[in-house]
C-alpha positions in Angstrom: 0.0 0.0 0.0 2.8 2.4 0.8 4.5 1.6 -2.5 1.2 2.4 -4.3 0.8 5.7 -2.4 4.4 6.8 -3.3 3.8 5.8 -7.0 0.6 7.8 -7.1 2.3 10.8 -5.6 5.2 10.6 -8.2 2.8 10.2 -11.1 0.6 13.1 -10.0 3.7 15.2 -9.3 4.9 14.5 -12.9 1.5 15.7 -14.1 1.8 18.9 -12.0 5.3 19.7 -13.3 4.3 19.0 -17.0 1.1 21.0 -16.7 -0.9 17.9 -17.8 -3.8 16.3 -16.0 -4.0 12.5 -16.6 -6.5 10.0 -15.2 -5.3 6.8 -13.6 -7.7 3.9 -13.7 -7.7 0.6 -11.8 -4.5 1.9 -10.2 -2.7 0.4 -13.2 -3.3 2.5 -16.4 -2.5 6.1 -17.0 -4.8 7.6 -19.7 -2.4 9.6 -21.9 -4.6 10.8 -24.8 -8.1 10.5 -26.2 -7.7 9.1 -29.7 -11.3 8.6 -30.8 -14.8 9.6 -29.7 -18.0 8.1 -31.2 -21.6 8.6 -30.5 -21.5 6.2 -27.4 -17.9 5.4 -26.7 -14.5 7.0 -26.5 -11.0 5.4 -26.8 -7.8 6.4 -25.0 -4.2 5.5 -25.5 -3.0 4.3 -22.1 0.2 3.3 -20.5 0.5 0.5 -17.9 2.2 2.0 -14.9 4.3 -1.0 -13.9 5.0 -2.6 -17.3 5.4 0.6 -19.4 3.4 -1.1 -22.2 0.9 0.8 -24.4 -2.8 -0.1 -24.7 -6.1 1.2 -26.0 -8.9 1.5 -23.5 -12.4 1.9 -24.7 -15.2 3.0 -22.4 -18.5 4.9 -22.5 -18.7 8.6 -23.0 -19.6 10.6 -19.9 -23.0 11.4 -21.2 -23.8 7.7 -21.8 -22.2 6.4 -18.5 -25.6 5.1 -17.3 -27.1 4.2 -20.7 -28.1 0.5 -20.3 -28.0 -0.2 -24.0 -24.6 1.3 -24.5 -23.3 -0.6 -21.5 -24.7 -3.9 -22.7 -23.2 -3.3 -26.2 -19.7 -2.7 -24.7 -20.0 -5.8 -22.5 -21.1 -7.8 -25.5 -18.1 -6.5 -27.5 -15.8 -7.6 -24.7 -17.3 -11.1 -24.7 -16.9 -11.4 -28.5 -13.5 -9.9 -28.6 -12.0 -11.9 -25.8 -13.0 -15.2 -27.6 -11.2 -14.2 -30.8 -7.5 -14.8 -31.0 -6.0 -14.3 -34.4 -2.9 -12.5 -35.7 -5.0 -10.3 -38.0 -7.4 -9.2 -35.3 -6.7 -6.6 -32.6 -6.2 -8.6 -29.4 -8.6 -7.7 -26.5 -6.9 -8.2 -23.2 -9.3 -7.7 -20.3 -12.4 -5.8 -19.0 -12.1 -3.3 -16.1 -14.6 -1.3 -14.1 -14.1 2.4 -13.7 -14.8 4.1 -10.4 -18.2 5.2 -11.6 -19.1 1.6 -12.6 -18.5 2.1 -16.4 -16.9 -0.9 -18.1 -13.6 -0.3 -19.8 -12.3 -2.6 -22.5 -8.5 -3.0 -22.7 -6.8 -4.1 -25.9 -3.4 -4.1 -27.4 -2.1 -0.8 -28.9 -1.9 -1.2 -32.6 -0.7 2.2 -33.8 -2.6 4.3 -36.4 -5.8 3.7 -38.2 -5.6 2.8 -41.9 -7.9 5.7 -42.7 -5.3 8.2 -41.4 -2.8 6.8 -43.9 -4.8 6.9 -47.1 -3.9 10.3 -48.4 -0.2 10.4 -47.3 1.2 8.7 -50.4 0.1 6.6 -53.4 -0.4 2.9 -52.6 1.2 0.2 -54.7 -0.8 -2.7 -55.9 1.2 -5.0 -53.6 0.3 -2.8 -50.7 -3.4 -3.1 -51.5 -3.1 -6.9 -51.9 -1.4 -7.2 -48.6 -4.1 -5.2 -46.8 -6.9 -7.1 -48.5 -5.4 -10.5 -47.7 -5.2 -9.5 -44.0 -8.8 -8.3 -44.1 -10.2 -11.4 -45.7 -8.3 -13.8 -43.5 -9.5 -11.9 -40.4 -13.1 -12.0 -41.7 -12.9 -15.8 -42.3 -11.8 -16.3 -38.7 -14.7 -14.2 -37.5 -17.2 -16.0 -39.6 -15.9 -19.4 -38.6 -16.9 -18.8 -35.0 -20.4 -17.6 -36.0 -20.2 -13.8 -36.1 -20.6 -11.0 -38.7 -18.3 -8.0 -38.0 -20.6 -5.4 -39.6 -18.2 -2.5 -39.3 -15.3 -3.1 -41.7 -13.9 0.3 -42.8 -10.5 2.1 -42.9 -11.2 3.5 -39.4 -11.3 0.0 -37.9 -8.2 -1.3 -39.5 -5.1 -0.6 -37.3 -1.5 -0.5 -38.6 1.4 -1.1 -36.2 4.5 1.0 -36.9 3.2 1.9 -40.3 3.7 -1.7 -41.5 1.0 -3.0 -43.7 2.0 -6.6 -42.9 0.8 -5.8 -39.3 -2.7 -4.6 -40.3 -5.3 -5.8 -37.9 -9.1 -5.6 -37.8 -10.7 -4.2 -34.6 -13.8 -2.8 -33.1 -16.5 -5.4 -32.5 -19.1 -2.9 -31.1 -21.8 -3.8 -33.6 -20.8 -7.4 -34.3 -23.7 -9.8 -34.3 -24.3 -13.5 -34.7 -24.8 -14.9 -38.2 -28.5 -14.9 -39.0 -29.3 -12.1 -36.5 -30.4 -8.5 -37.1 -29.2 -5.4 -35.3 -32.7 -4.9 -34.0 -32.1 -8.0 -31.9 -29.5 -6.0 -29.9 -31.7 -2.9 -29.8 -30.0 -1.0 -32.6 -32.2 0.6 -35.3 -29.2 0.9 -37.6 -25.6 0.1 -37.1 -22.7 0.6 -39.5 -21.1 3.2 -41.7 -23.4 4.1 -44.7 -20.5 4.0 -47.2 -19.6 0.5 -46.2 -22.8 -1.1 -44.9 -24.4 -3.6 -47.3 -27.9 -3.0 -48.6 -29.3 -5.8 -46.4 -27.6 -4.3 -43.3 -29.1 -0.9 -44.1 -32.5 -2.5 -44.4 -32.2 -4.2 -41.0 -32.4 -7.7 -42.4 -30.7 -10.9 -41.0 -27.0 -10.9 -41.9 -24.4 -13.4 -42.8 -20.7 -13.2 -43.8 -21.5 -11.8 -47.3 -22.4 -8.5 -45.5 -18.7 -8.2 -44.6 -17.7 -9.0 -48.1 -19.7 -6.1 -49.4 -17.7 -3.8 -47.1 -14.5 -5.5 -48.2 -15.4 -4.6 -51.8 -16.0 -1.0 -50.9 -12.7 -0.9 -49.0 -10.8 -2.4 -52.0 -12.3 0.2 -54.3 -11.3 3.0 -51.9 -7.7 1.7 -51.7 -7.5 1.5 -55.5 -8.6 5.2 -55.7 -5.3 5.8 -53.9 -3.1 3.5 -56.0 -0.1 4.7 -58.0 -0.7 2.3 -60.9 -4.4 2.5 -61.6 -4.0 1.9 -65.3 -2.3 -1.5 -64.9 -3.9 -4.8 -65.8 -3.6 -5.9 -62.1 -5.5 -2.8 -61.0 -8.2 -3.5 -63.5 -8.6 -7.1 -62.2 -8.8 -5.8 -58.7 -11.4 -3.2 -59.7 -13.5 -6.1 -61.1 -13.1 -8.0 -57.8 -14.2 -4.9 -55.9 -17.4 -4.8 -58.0 -18.1 -8.5 -57.4 -17.6 -8.2 -53.6 -19.8 -5.1 -53.4 -22.6 -6.4 -55.6 -26.0 -5.2 -54.4 -27.5 -8.7 -54.4 -25.8 -10.9 -51.7 -26.2 -14.0 -53.9 -23.9 -12.3 -56.5 -21.1 -12.1 -54.0 -18.7 -14.9 -53.1 -20.1 -17.4 -50.6 -17.4 -16.8 -48.1 -14.3 -14.8 -47.2 -12.2 -17.9 -48.1 -13.8 -17.9 -51.6 -13.1 -14.1 -51.9 -9.5 -14.7 -50.9 -9.2 -17.3 -53.7 -10.5 -14.7 -56.1 -8.0 -12.2 -54.8 -5.2 -14.7 -55.5 -6.4 -15.4 -59.0 -6.4 -11.7 -59.8 -2.6 -11.8 -59.9 -2.7 -13.5 -63.3 
């Protein structure tokens, strides 16, 4: 207890000297910076006080601290995320309770969002293939355990140290079971309009093909930032993007594994 008291005094003294005010939660994590704020939740970059490791901590916004639906969704996200262990998926690590009772979901720190990197420089076709392979493999893993991600977009793809080979899919806030609808978890509509499949926008039961639609939209967006858009390989990837994002789910590949095979065949 004495060690904890001394550590608290040193940490708060550092804040005073630097002119910063930082929150400490669970007597273990120092919240360094808010990196994202949505309609219900907010995400902080946090440092473990003993280990010095970096983490992302997601909790409810102050104005939704007592919202039962928002709380249930975050708890559900924790349950889903903690059962998923895959190199292409952001690893969730534990669930904490804040002093006011809000749940706080701790995950690995994975660097910047893909969306923040899009306009920085033209992308090569190889870069785009690498990202799409990571995405489709991650989706296959999610679908294999019976879930639909429902929120694939550049903002939910994390890149560690600017390395595309480390791209990971995160954020399971609106993930649902295959065959379910978002109304089943008290959501009238969930998803980003530019990436949500037509059946998702209509509130219909969903399966993995919903995520393939978003993958097609993502592929088309990446190609818009490619440096060789006139090449034959780019043309074949454009065709794949149209197939993945077909309006009719039956016109899309049956699975992420089948989409991955099509991505491989587009090399020739």
